[in-house]
C-alpha positions as CSV (number, residue, x, y, z in Angstrom):
1,X,1.4,-0.3,11.6
2,X,-2.3,0.2,11.4
3,X,-3.7,2.5,8.6
4,X,-7.3,3.4,8.2
5,X,-8.8,4.3,4.8
6,X,-11.6,6.9,5.5
7,X,-14.1,6.6,2.6
8,X,-16.0,9.9,2.9
9,X,-18.1,12.0,0.6
10,X,-16.9,15.6,0.6
11,X,-19.0,18.5,-0.5
12,X,-18.7,22.1,-1.5
13,X,-18.2,23.6,2.0
14,X,-14.6,23.6,3.2
15,X,-15.4,23.9,6.9
16,X,-17.8,21.0,6.8
17,X,-15.3,18.9,5.0
18,X,-12.7,19.7,7.7
19,X,-15.3,18.7,10.3
20,X,-15.7,15.3,8.5
21,X,-11.9,14.8,8.5
22,X,-11.7,15.6,12.2
23,X,-14.6,13.3,13.1
24,X,-13.4,10.3,11.0
25,X,-9.8,10.8,12.2
26,X,-11.0,10.6,15.8
27,X,-12.8,7.4,15.0
28,X,-9.7,6.0,13.3
29,X,-7.5,6.9,16.3
30,X,-10.0,5.2,18.6
31,X,-9.6,2.1,16.5
32,X,-5.9,2.0,17.0
33,X,-4.8,3.7,13.8
34,X,-1.3,5.3,13.4
35,X,-2.4,6.9,10.1
36,X,-5.7,7.8,8.4
37,X,-6.0,8.3,4.7
38,X,-8.7,10.5,3.1
39,X,-9.6,10.6,-0.6
40,X,-8.7,13.0,-3.4
41,X,-10.7,16.2,-3.3
42,X,-11.3,16.0,0.5
43,X,-11.0,19.8,0.5
44,X,-13.9,20.3,-1.9
45,X,-15.7,17.8,-4.1
46,X,-15.3,17.9,-7.9
47,X,-18.2,19.6,-9.7
48,X,-17.6,22.8,-7.7
49,X,-15.2,25.7,-8.5
50,X,-11.7,25.0,-7.4
51,X,-9.6,28.0,-8.3
52,X,-11.3,30.2,-5.7
53,X,-10.6,27.9,-2.8
54,X,-7.0,26.7,-3.7
55,X,-4.5,27.7,-1.1
56,X,-0.8,27.2,-0.3
57,X,0.4,24.4,1.9
58,X,0.8,26.9,4.8
59,X,-2.8,28.2,4.3
60,X,-5.6,27.8,6.8
61,X,-7.1,24.6,5.4
62,X,-3.8,22.6,5.4
63,X,-2.9,24.2,8.8
64,X,-6.1,22.9,10.3
65,X,-5.4,19.4,8.9
66,X,-2.0,19.6,10.6
67,X,-3.5,20.6,13.9
68,X,-5.9,17.6,13.7
69,X,-3.0,15.3,13.0
70,X,-1.0,16.8,15.9
71,X,-3.8,16.6,18.4
72,X,-4.4,13.0,17.6
73,X,-0.7,12.1,17.4
74,X,-1.2,10.4,14.0
75,X,-0.4,10.9,10.3
76,X,-3.2,12.3,8.2
77,X,-3.2,12.1,4.4
78,X,-5.8,14.2,2.6
79,X,-6.5,15.6,-0.9
80,X,-6.6,19.3,-1.4
81,X,-6.0,21.9,-4.1
82,X,-3.1,24.3,-4.2
83,X,-2.6,27.2,-6.5
84,X,-1.3,26.4,-10.0
85,X,-0.3,28.6,-12.9
86,X,-1.9,32.0,-13.4
87,X,-4.3,32.7,-16.2
88,X,-2.7,33.9,-19.5
89,X,-3.2,37.3,-20.9
90,X,-6.9,37.9,-21.7
91,X,-7.9,34.8,-19.7
92,X,-9.8,34.5,-16.5
93,X,-9.2,32.2,-13.5
94,X,-6.1,30.1,-13.7
95,X,-5.3,26.6,-12.7
96,X,-4.8,24.6,-9.5
97,X,-2.7,21.6,-8.5
98,X,-4.4,18.4,-7.3
99,X,-2.3,17.9,-4.1
100,X,-2.1,15.3,-1.4
101,X,-0.9,16.5,2.0
102,X,0.7,14.0,4.3
103,X,1.3,15.4,7.8
104,X,1.7,14.2,11.4
105,X,4.4,13.2,13.9
106,X,7.7,13.4,12.0
107,X,5.9,13.6,8.6
108,X,5.5,16.6,6.3
109,X,5.2,15.8,2.6
110,X,3.0,16.7,-0.4
111,X,2.4,15.2,-3.8
112,X,1.0,16.9,-6.9
113,X,-0.9,14.5,-9.2
114,X,1.3,13.6,-12.1
115,X,-1.2,12.0,-14.5
116,X,-4.1,14.2,-15.2
117,X,-7.5,12.6,-16.1
118,X,-7.9,13.5,-19.7
119,X,-10.1,10.5,-20.5
120,X,-13.7,9.3,-20.8
121,X,-14.6,12.8,-22.1
122,X,-13.2,14.7,-19.1
123,X,-10.3,17.1,-19.3
124,X,-8.6,17.6,-16.0
125,X,-5.8,19.4,-17.7
126,X,-8.1,22.3,-18.5
127,X,-8.1,23.4,-14.9
128,X,-5.2,21.5,-13.3
129,X,-1.4,21.7,-13.6
130,X,0.4,18.3,-13.4
131,X,3.1,17.4,-10.9
132,X,6.4,16.1,-12.1
133,X,8.0,13.9,-9.4
134,X,7.2,10.8,-7.3
135,X,6.9,11.4,-3.6
136,X,7.5,9.0,-0.6
137,X,7.6,9.5,3.1
138,X,8.5,7.4,6.1
139,X,6.1,6.7,9.0
140,X,5.9,3.9,11.6
141,X,9.0,2.1,10.3
142,X,7.6,1.9,6.7
143,X,8.0,3.9,3.6
144,X,4.8,5.1,1.7
145,X,4.5,6.2,-1.9
146,X,1.7,8.7,-2.9
147,X,-0.5,8.7,-5.9
148,X,-3.8,10.1,-7.0
149,X,-6.7,8.5,-8.9
150,X,-5.8,8.3,-12.6
151,X,-2.2,7.6,-11.5
152,X,-3.3,4.1,-10.7
153,X,-3.4,3.3,-14.5
154,X,0.4,4.0,-14.8
155,X,2.7,1.2,-13.4
156,X,5.9,3.2,-13.6
157,X,4.9,5.6,-10.8
158,X,4.3,2.6,-8.5
159,X,7.6,0.9,-9.3
160,X,9.4,4.3,-9.0
161,X,7.9,4.6,-5.5
162,X,9.1,1.1,-4.7
163,X,12.5,1.8,-6.0
164,X,12.6,4.7,-3.6
165,X,11.9,2.3,-0.7
166,X,8.1,2.2,-0.6
167,X,6.6,-0.9,1.0
168,X,3.1,0.6,0.6
169,X,1.5,2.7,-2.1
170,X,-1.3,5.0,-1.1
171,X,-3.9,5.9,-3.8
172,X,-6.3,8.7,-3.0
173,X,-9.2,9.0,-5.5
174,X,-12.5,10.4,-6.6
175,X,-13.1,7.7,-9.2
176,X,-15.5,8.5,-12.0
177,X,-18.6,6.3,-12.3
178,X,-19.5,4.5,-15.5
179,X,-19.9,1.0,-17.0
180,X,-17.1,-1.3,-15.7
181,X,-15.4,1.5,-13.8
182,X,-15.6,-0.2,-10.3
183,X,-14.2,-3.4,-11.8
184,X,-11.3,-1.4,-13.4
185,X,-10.6,0.2,-10.1
186,X,-10.4,-3.2,-8.3
187,X,-8.3,-4.7,-11.1
188,X,-5.9,-1.8,-11.2
189,X,-5.3,-1.8,-7.5
190,X,-4.4,-5.5,-7.6
191,X,-2.2,-5.0,-10.6
192,X,-0.2,-2.1,-9.1
193,X,0.4,-4.2,-6.0
194,X,1.8,-7.0,-8.1
195,X,3.9,-4.6,-10.3
196,X,5.6,-3.1,-7.3
197,X,5.2,-5.8,-4.6
198,X,3.9,-3.3,-2.2
199,X,0.7,-3.0,-0.2
200,X,-1.8,-0.9,-2.1
201,X,-4.0,1.3,0.1
202,X,-6.6,2.7,-2.3
203,X,-9.0,5.2,-0.7
204,X,-11.8,6.6,-2.8
205,X,-14.7,9.0,-2.3
206,X,-17.9,7.2,-1.4
207,X,-20.8,7.2,-4.0
208,X,-23.1,10.2,-3.3
209,X,-26.0,8.1,-4.5
210,X,-25.8,5.9,-1.4
211,X,-26.7,9.1,0.6
212,X,-29.6,10.1,-1.6
213,X,-27.5,12.8,-3.4
214,X,-27.5,12.9,-7.2
215,X,-24.0,13.0,-8.5
216,X,-23.2,16.0,-10.7
217,X,-23.2,15.0,-14.4
218,X,-19.7,14.8,-15.9
219,X,-17.9,15.1,-12.5
220,X,-15.9,12.3,-11.0
221,X,-17.6,12.3,-7.6
222,X,-16.7,8.8,-6.4
223,X,-17.9,5.2,-6.5
224,X,-16.5,4.0,-3.2
225,X,-14.9,0.5,-3.0
226,X,-11.8,1.5,-1.1
227,X,-9.6,-1.5,-1.0
228,X,-6.6,-2.9,0.8
229,X,-4.4,-5.2,-1.3
230,X,-1.4,-7.4,-0.3
231,X,2.0,-7.2,-2.1
232,X,1.0,-10.3,-4.0
233,X,-2.3,-8.8,-5.3
234,X,-4.7,-10.4,-2.8
235,X,-7.6,-8.3,-1.7
236,X,-7.4,-8.3,2.1
237,X,-10.4,-6.0,2.7
238,X,-12.8,-3.8,0.7
239,X,-15.7,-1.4,1.4
240,X,-18.8,-1.1,-0.7
241,X,-20.0,2.2,-2.2
242,X,-21.2,3.8,1.1
243,X,-19.0,5.9,3.4
244,X,-17.0,3.9,6.0
245,X,-13.7,3.0,7.5
246,X,-11.4,0.3,6.3
247,X,-8.6,-0.9,8.7
248,X,-5.3,-2.2,7.3
249,X,-2.5,-3.7,9.3
250,X,0.8,-3.5,7.5
251,X,4.0,-5.5,8.2
252,X,7.3,-4.8,6.4
253,X,8.2,-8.5,6.7
254,X,5.3,-9.4,4.5
255,X,6.7,-7.1,1.8
256,X,10.2,-8.6,2.1
257,X,8.8,-12.1,1.8
258,X,6.8,-11.2,-1.3
259,X,9.9,-9.7,-2.9
260,X,11.9,-12.9,-2.2
261,X,9.1,-15.0,-3.8
262,X,8.3,-12.6,-6.7
263,X,11.4,-10.5,-7.4
264,X,9.9,-8.4,-10.2
265,X,11.7,-5.2,-9.1
266,X,15.0,-7.0,-9.3
267,X,14.2,-8.7,-12.5
268,X,12.7,-5.8,-14.4
269,X,14.4,-4.2,-17.4
270,X,14.0,-0.7,-18.7
271,X,13.3,0.1,-22.3
272,X,13.3,3.3,-24.2
273,X,10.9,2.8,-27.1
274,X,10.7,5.3,-30.0
275,X,8.1,7.9,-29.5
276,X,5.1,7.8,-31.8
277,X,1.6,9.2,-31.8
278,X,-1.0,7.0,-30.3
279,X,-4.0,9.0,-31.4
């Protein structure tokens, strides 16, 4: 199965972002792709209001993504925002959910980001409600697990997806910039592949600076470096910081062989340590 990681730079305008998705999906299809993966926040870039554009999975934005997938006869995975909890008494606004939509022939799934990015001085939990469950879906004879950005720092989600049958884990991100952050992204993608003996398909937002656009201070607007990692942690292909397409050919037999050679899923043991404060 051929999967394309579409490293785009989304903006504020929802219609323009949909046009980008359609254009890049068409390119991916022309390159023989069965699936195209877009980053987190493909609906609207971080650094812009989100509550006002969040919509349900049967709303117009998601419906347009479905129509693109149907017209191209391929699976599309894209990051969007769905409504979260309402504002409390005396408060304004409310929250959203950071959602991945996976749609296409025989596929209809969505995943709400479980681990919220309350790190490096950013508090995603101020505006986003967390998801609670792993999500997998089947396409092209393979099972895929879904994850979003900060999730890549948490091995248990990736092994949970593998235990549900995933041979590949998709990571959609808008990775925050900063000292050492690209190196962490690369290391984490390789580590999660080894933890779960799955392919890791990590698709990030491109770096706006490569297009002469100043990134909004304090907003995780992307660093690029989408990467395709083997089940044994080998980097098979990687983009730089600029927008582009990365082609990944997947084979379930490669995963089976990796799990025979390195049976970490079969050998792992679960522990229930006592809870304590880590502050």
